[in-house]
N, C-alpha and C positions, 0 to 999 in steps of 0.2 A: 261822211268823209268825202271831200271833193275828188280825192285822188283815186280811191278804190270804189267810190259810189256806194259804199256800204253804209247803212244807217248807223248813226251814233245817238245815244240818248240826249235829249234836251234837258236842261235843268228844270226841276219842278217849280211850279209857282209857289210852293210852300217852303222852298229853300230860302235862306237869307239872300237879299239882293247882293249881287256881285258888281253891278254896274250902276253908275249914277243915272244913266238914261238908257232905256231900251226903245228903239224906234222900230215899229212894226210896219212893214210895207206889204200889203196884200197885192198879189199880181196874178192876173189872168190874161194870157196871151199878150204880154207886154214886152216881148223881146226887142222891139224897136224903141220903146220909150224908157225902158228900165235903165239902160246905161247912162243916159243923161241925168235922170233922177238920182241914181246912185252916185255918179261923179260929183254932182253938186252937193248932195247931202254929206257924203264922206269927206269932201274937201272942207266943208264948214266944220264938221266934227273934229277933224284933225287940226284945224287952225285953233279951235277952242281948246283942244288938248295941249297945244304948244303954249298957250297963255296960262293954263292952269293944270299943273301936274296931277292934281287930285281928280280931275274930270275924266271919267271913264264912260265908255259907250259900247253899245252893240247895235247892229242893224240886223233885224230878223226879216228875211224875205219869205213870205208865205206864198208858194206857188199853188194856186187854187185850181189844180187840175188842168193846167195849160196844155194845149195841143201844138203849140209852136215851139220856138227855141228858148222860152223864158227860163226853163230849168237850167239849161247850159249857161246862159248869161249869168244867172245867179251863182252857179258854181264857179264860174270864171272870177267873179268878185271875191268869193271865199279864198280862192287860190292867191289872188292878188293881195288881199288885205288880212289874211289869216282868219282861221275859224274863231279865234277869240273875239274878233270885232264884227265879223259878218257870218251869219248863220242862215241856213236854208231849211225851211219846213215844207215838205211835199205833201199835198193832199191828193188822194187818188182820183178824185173827181171834183168838178166845180160845185162849190157850196155857196158861193156869193161872198161879197166883201165882209159882211158882218160875221159870218161863221169863220172866215179865214182869220180875222182879227182875234176872235175868241179862242181859236185853237192855240 
């Protein structure tokens, strides 16, 4: 939860799909690059949604143990676009991109 910063459960990979597409963005110390990437990505996804009402999406930002402001940037986007469309998964320490995607 971006407001209380309390963890909330993520859907299980075994649950039926709720979204047409899930975009996973691994991020490690990306506070300066993440806003541009997210703005461009979410802008495209919203345009696509306007053209097709059945199109649904979520962006999952995996903070891979960043020590800069990446986590705060990610939470700012959750507040802006709502938790239904943008989610944040925090890993306690850096595991590398491959592990961040598998989480």
